[in-house]
N, C-alpha and C positions, 0 to 999 in steps of 0.2 A: 504493500500500500504506500509506504513512504517513497518508493521509487516511481510511482505513477506520475506521469506528467500532468500538471494542472495548468490549464490555460485561463488567463484572466482577461476580461474586457476592461480597458481603461476608460475613464470618463473625466472630463474637465467640467467642474461646476463653476459657472461664471456668476459672480455676485454683483449686486447693484453698485457697489463702491469700486468696481474694477478688479477686485481680487479674483484669482483663479485657483481653485483647489482641485488637485488631482486625487482621484480615488479609483479603486478597481473592485471587481467582483468576479466570482467564478463564471466563466463563459457559459456554462450550462445552467445558470440560475434560471428557474422557471420564470416566465414572463410576468406572472402576477406578484413575484417577489423581487423583481429587478429594481435597480435604483431609479430608472426612468419611470416605471409604473408607480413606485412609492411616492416619488416627487409629484407626479401628475395628479394622483388621487389624494394627496395630503391636504389637510385644512391649512389655512393661512397661519394659524398659530402653532402648527407642528414644528418640532426641532429635530434635525437629523444629526446623527453622530457619525463622523468619518475618522478613521485612524486605526492605530493598533497600540498594544501595550508598550512597545519599544519606542516608537516615535511620538506617542501621545495622541490625544483625541481633539478633534475640532467639533464644535457644536454649531450647527448652521440652521438658523430659523428659515422656514419655507419662505417667509415674506422677504428674505434677503436674496433669494435665488432669482437671477435674471433668466438664465437658460442653462441647459446641459449640452455638452458636446461629446460625441464619442471619440475615443482615441484609438490606439493600437490594441491588437490582441497580442498578449505577451505570455511567456512561460513564467510561472511562479517559482521563485527561488526556494530552496529548502528552508532558509532562515525565515522568509516571509510566511511559509506554510506553518511553521511552528508558532509564529506570532499570531497568525489568524486563528489557530486552534486555541491558543491561550485566551484570546479576546472573546471567544464565544462560550 
């Protein structure tokens, strides 16, 4: 299992103040649980958490998000995999 290749879809979250936050999720995340769907269906008062236990977390109010942009599909490193598992 640890040797399985995990592919991630990167996203760029553009905020109203010009800040761009990079995040990613498993490429095979079901559509109803994806970042795009969760942002689209969120109430204006919802807050999203982006990050991991090593780099820290960012809390993003839905009302601050201007738009999402898809980035590359990349392979997850073993270190990132461990951090993702710790964070969940």
